[in-house]
N, C-alpha and C positions, 0 to 999 in steps of 0.2 A: 441814376446810379442803377446797377445791377446787382443783385444779391442772390448769389447760388447758395443754394442748400444742399447739403451734401450727406447723403445716410451711408454710412457702412454697414454691412454686415459680415461678422467675423464667426465663423464654425469651426468650431473644435470637435474633434470627432473623442469621443470616449466611450468606454465601454460600459456596456449595461450590466450592472451588477446583478447576477441571481437573488430572486427571492429567496430561496431557500437551497440548501446543500445536503445531498445524501452522497453517502459510502456504501458503493456496491462492489464486493470484490476487491477490497484496496484502492478503489477509483473514484474520485468526487464526481458527482452528476448532478444534475437539477431535479431528479426526481422522475424525469419522463423521457429516459434515453438520452441525454444530451451531456456526455461527458468532457471533463474539461483537462486540459494537456497541463504540463509542470509550470509551462509560461504563463497562461491563464490563472492558475491557481495562484503564482507569484503575485499578478494583479488583485485578486479578488480577496487573498486572504492578508496579504499586505508581506513586505519583506521580513519583520520582524518575525511573524510566526511562521512564515515559511520557512526561514533557516532555523528558527531555534525548536521547531518540533516536526514541520511536514516533512522535511529531507530525511530526518532521522527515522521515523515513523516508518515512511516509504521501503527505507532500507530494512527495517527491522520486519515488517510483515512481508517483503519478499524473500528476506533471508529464512524465515520462519517457513514459508511455502516452500523453499526449496530442500531445507532439511526435512521437512516432515515427507516430502515426496520421496526423496534418496533413502531419507531413513527406513521408509516402510518397504520400499523395493530392497534394500540390504538386508533388511530383517528378513522377509520372505524368502528369498535367495539363499542366505546363509541358515534359514531353518531347513529349507528343501534340501540343501547339501549336506545339514548334518544327519538328517532323516535318512538319506538315500545311504550316506557312508556307514550310517549306525547299522541299517538294513543287511548290507552287505558285509561288514564285520561280524554281524550275528552269524549269518551263513558260514562263513569263514570257521568260527569257532565251533558250530555247530559239526562242520566235516573234519576240522582238523585238531579242533581244541587249542587253538592258536587265532591271532587277530594278525593280518598282514599289516605290515607298518604303515603301508601307503594307504589304508583304509582308516588307521588310526589317525594317522595325519590330515585324512579328508574330514574326517569328522571335527576333528579340531578346529579345523580351517574353517569349517561351516559355522561351529560355534562362535569362533572369533566374528567370524562376518556377521552372523546375526547379533552378537553384542553390541559391534561399532554400527548396525543400524539402529537398534534400539536407542542406542546414546543419541544418535542424530536425532532420531523420531523425538525423544524426550527434551533435547534442548530446542528442536523445533516449534513445538506447541507452546510454550512461554513466549518465544519470540513472536510468533505470529499474534498472539492474543494481546501481547502488551502493543505491538504495532496496530492491529485495528482499534485497540482503545484509545491511543493515542489520536489517529486518525478521528473516531468517532468524537474526542473531543474537540478537534477542529471545526468540523459538521455542526456541534451543538454551541459551540461558541459565537460562530457565525450567525447562526440563525437566531440565536438570542440578541446580538447586535441587531441584525434585521427587523426582528418584532420590535425594538424600541426606536426606529427611525423616523424623524418626523422632517417634513418637507415646508420650507419659506420660500416664497417667491419676494424677492426684495429687486429693485432698480438699482443701477450702479453705473458710473460713468466709463464710458469705451472709448479711448482714442477721442476722437472729436463727437462723439454722440452719447446717447444713453442706450442701458441696454439691462436685460432682464437677469438675474442671478440665482440660480436654485441652491438653496442653502439646507445641507440634513447633517 
């Protein structure tokens, strides 16, 4: 009688979860310069937190940055424009005692442009802050969960053999 012993080895590829998450400029990293893509973040934090918090927080953070940048530029351009036309209007008034309508229109346009830029800037600051706070919450939540991880090795049946399972 011949007895065959078959030993099967199954390997499953698993992602190694980072021990620590850090947020740098709205992007997650391991703190050592390795940044994670959205797909990797989905695997790391899970679909619930990803869909309920991560996606919205990223949108708020990015929209806040766009509003801050465009608002600051528009505010600056509008203020320069209003200042330039105010100077020209003042020279008109000194020379002729009147202000040319085009200079008054330029001054008013500059003020309106500056007001629009200031409004965008004002809206962008809280959006950026809220988005960053939500991203930091994700990192803190993940890091707290990682600090409470316990690892156990146990035997388990695998097909026609015995395997080891890591339970955490």
